[in-house]
N, C-alpha and C positions, 0 to 999 in steps of 0.2 A: 180310455181316451177315444174320442170319436175321430172320424176320418178327417175332418176339417182341422183339428188340432195337429194331427200328424203331418198333414200337408203344409200347414203354416210353419211348423218347426223345421221341416225339411227345407222349405223355402228360405227361412232365415239362416240356416246353416250354409246353404248354397251361396246366398248373398255374401255372407261373411267370408267364405272361402274365395269367392271371386274378387271381393274388395281387397283381400290380402294379396292376391296375384297382381292386381292393378297397382297397388302400392309398391310392391317389389319391382315391377317393371318401370314405374316412374323413377324409382331410386336408381335403377340401372341406366336409364336414359340420362339422368342428371350426371352420373359418373362418366358416361361416354362423352357428353358434351364438354365437361371439364377437361377430359383427356384430349378431345379434339382441339380445344382452345390452346392447350399447352403445346400441341404438335402443329398448330396452324402455321403455314409458311409465311403468312403476313407478319407473324410475331418475330420471325427471323429476318425480316427486312429492316435493317438498321436505319435506312433513310426514312421509312414510314414511322418507326418508333421515335426517331428524332423529331420529325414533323409533328407528331402527336404531342410529344413533350412540349414543344414550342407553342402549339395551339392551346394546350391546357394552361400553360403559364401565362400566355398573353390574353387569350380570349375567355378561357374557362372551360369547364367540362361539357356543358351543353353544346356550344359551337363545335367542339371537337367531335362530339357524337354526330352532329349534323354533317360535318365535313366527311366523316367516314361513310355515312349513309348515302350522301350524294356522289362521292367519288368512287367508292368501292361497292355500291349497291348492297350494303349490309342491312340486315334487319335491325330494328331498334335494340333488341336484346344483344345481338352480336356486337354491335358498335359500343354499347354501354359496357359490356364485359371487357372488350379490348381496351377501352379508355380506362376503366378501373384497373386493369392489369398494368397498364403503362404507368398510371398514377401511383399505384402501390410500389412499383419497381423503383421509382425515384428515390 
């Protein structure tokens, strides 16, 4: 084996190792986000949950997401997850 082949093989192994680390960290981040959503104080606010249920029933899911984004300064992902959670809870 020449030097180029050895370096290429080492590089591929290192890349595979690093991609595995990144995938594991992404999985951990997703788990932490799910846990954060479950422990979010907004979810324990019965008035907000009731308002969201009413908005979902009367206006639909998209206006409910827009309401959360405008009122509570949430990101699109956070608002959608909260609306989905309330919608599934019904």
